N, C-alpha and C positions, 0 to 999 in steps of 0.2 A: 398582431394580425399580419398575415401575409397577403400582399396585394400585388399581383404581377400583370403587366400588360406585355404580351409577347406578340411581336409583329412578325408573322410568317409570310414571306413574299411568295405568292403562288405563281404569278407570272410577272416577275420583277419589272421588266420593262419590255414591252413589245414594240419594236421599232418598225415604222412603216417604210415601205420602199421608195416612197415619193416625198420630195421636199414640199413643205407647205408654202414656201415662198422663196424668193431669191436670196435670202439672207443666210441660207444654210441650215435653217431650223427644220427639224423633223418632228412629226407627231409621235407621241409616246403614250403608253398606258401603264399605270401602276395598279396592280391588284394586290391588296393585302387583306389578311384575316386578322382580326383583333381578338385576342383571348383575354378575358377578364377573370381574375381569381380574387374573390372578396369574402372576408369573414363578416358575419352579421348575426344579430339576435333575431329570432323569429318567435312571436307569441301568437298563439291561436286562442280564440275565445273558449271558455270551458265547455260550452255546448256546441262547439264547432260542427260536429257530425249531424246536428239536427236541422241544419239549413243548407240549401243548395248553393248559396253564394253569400259572401260577406264583404263589407267595405274594407278598404286597406289604407292604413296610414304609414307613410314612409317618414321616418324620423331621422334627421341629420344633426349630429352632435356638433359641438364647437371645437375650436383648435386645441383646447386643453385635453381633449379625449382622444387625440390621434395616437397611433402606435400599433402594437401587435398584441394587446391585452384587452379582450372583450369586456373585462370587468370595468374598464374605464367608461364604456358606453352606458353602463348602468348608473352613472353618477347623477344624471339629470333627466328630466322629461319623462315621457311614458315608460322607458325601460326602468327607471327608478321606481315609479309607481307600481309597475307590474311586480317588481322585486319585493315590494312591500305588501303584495297580496291583491292589488287591483285587477279586476277582470273587466277588460274593455270589450264593448260589443263590436269589435272590429279586429282584423288582423294587423299586427304591428311588426314592421320590418325596420330594424335599426342597424345599418351597416357601420363599419369602422373605417375611417380614412387613415392611411398610413402616415407616419411621421413626416413632417416638412412638405406635404403636398396639400392641395385643396380638392374640394369636391369637383368631379368631372361629370358633366351631364351624360356623355356617351356611356360611361361606366355604370352610372345609376340606372340608365335606361336598360342596359343589359341585365342588371339585377332584377328590375321590375319584370322584364320579359320572362326571366327564369322562374321567379316566384309565382307569377300568374299562370304559367304553364303547369305548375305542380300543385296549386292550391285553388280552392273554391273562392275566387275573387270576382266581385261585381265590378266590372271594368268601367262602369258609369259612376262609380263612387270610390275613386282613388284620390287620396289627399296627400299633400306634402307639407311638412312643417319642420322647422329647424331653428337652432339658436346660434347667434353670433356667426361664426364661420358657416354654420348650417343654415342660418338665415340668408346669408349671401348665396349659398348653394340652392336654397329654395327658389329665390328669385331667378337664378340662372337656369335652373331646370325647367321652370315654367316657360321661360323664353325659348328653350330648346325644343320642347314638345308641348306646346300650349293646348293642343287638342286632346291630350291624354288625361288631364286632371279635372276633377270636379271642383276643387278648391285648394288654395294654398294659404299657409299661415306662417309667414316669416317673422322671426322674433329677433330684435336688435341686429338686423342685417342691413343690406343695401344692395344696389346694383347699378346698372347703367340706365338712365331715364329712357333712352331710345328703345330699350327692350319692351316698353309698355305697349308699343304698337302691335306686338305679337299676341297680347292676351288681355285686351280690355274687357272681354267677355267673361273672364275667369273670376269666380268668387274669391275675394282676397280680404283677409283680415290680418293686418300687421300690428305688431306690438313693440313698444320701445320705452325705455326709462328716460325721463326728462333730464336726469343728471348723469347720463351715461358719458363717460370720458373715453371709453375704449372705442366705441362706435357711436359717433354723434347722432342725436335724434334726427338731424337733417337728412341722414342717409335713407331712413324710412320715409320721411316726409316727401323727399324728392320723388320716390317711386310711386307713392300714393297720389301725389299731384299729377304725375305724368299719366297714370292710369285714368284719373278723372278727366284730364284734358282730352284723352282719346275716347271718352264716352263711357268709361267704366264706373263702377260704384263701389270702390274699395272702402274698407273701414280701417281706421287707425286708432288704437288705444294707447294713450300715453300715461304712464304711471308717474305722477308729479314728483314723488320722492325717491323713485328707484334709480339706481345707477345702472351698471351693465346687466345685473341680474334682473331682467324683466321676464324671465322664463318661469321662475318658481310660481309666481302669482298666476301666470297664464295657464300652465299645465295643471294647476290645482283647481281651476275654475270650471265647474260643471257646464256653465253656459257656453264655454268655448267648444266643448265636445258636442253639445246639442246643436250649435250653429254648424259645425263641421259636417255632422251626419245629415243635416237637412239639405246639404248641397248635392246636386246631381249634375253630371257632365252635360254641357250643351252640345248637341250634335249638329252637324251641317253648318258650323260657324265659319264664315270666310276669314 
């Protein structure tokens, strides 16, 4: 996958003519345009043309699927199931993260903006889910644009507990393996506890015998998708 962020300085620094204080500091302004180039898999429902709008699921893969080969993204989760013939009743967007970097919310936001502008997306039913590194990315993206999503489903991920103040209203179902040694269960538990403390009602499913792979059971569970599609974005939430 090729993923470029080009910073083009439009008006690099515009210096004011007056000093802001006696220390010799001047006021400046930096204007930059960010260009994002990202490869991703897009799956539309078989009967896409028959409806005016569809829910959208953004799937974020783990660290092992980074690179410039989209075939890696088909290894787990919804892309794998679609490759096996599964027809989901929603649009699935599965981007690829380049090698040696992590998911960045501003880049994922640009991707969603572009997809929504080109496809029939129900903007009140946009969901994010991801595994491992993608689980971390899911928590982070929710904190970045908490009013955009109807629900999130981070799997064996984690985040910063203070992020919870940004989205206690957001429907959340987290998943983790009790025997996970790569990302300890505590990482999900901390986020769920923080949301609960802020008045949220998150769910946490712990697989007692699972290690790091808590995604296979999750993505093969029809109840998970039923729950996801039942969620709708809350509007006018402060």
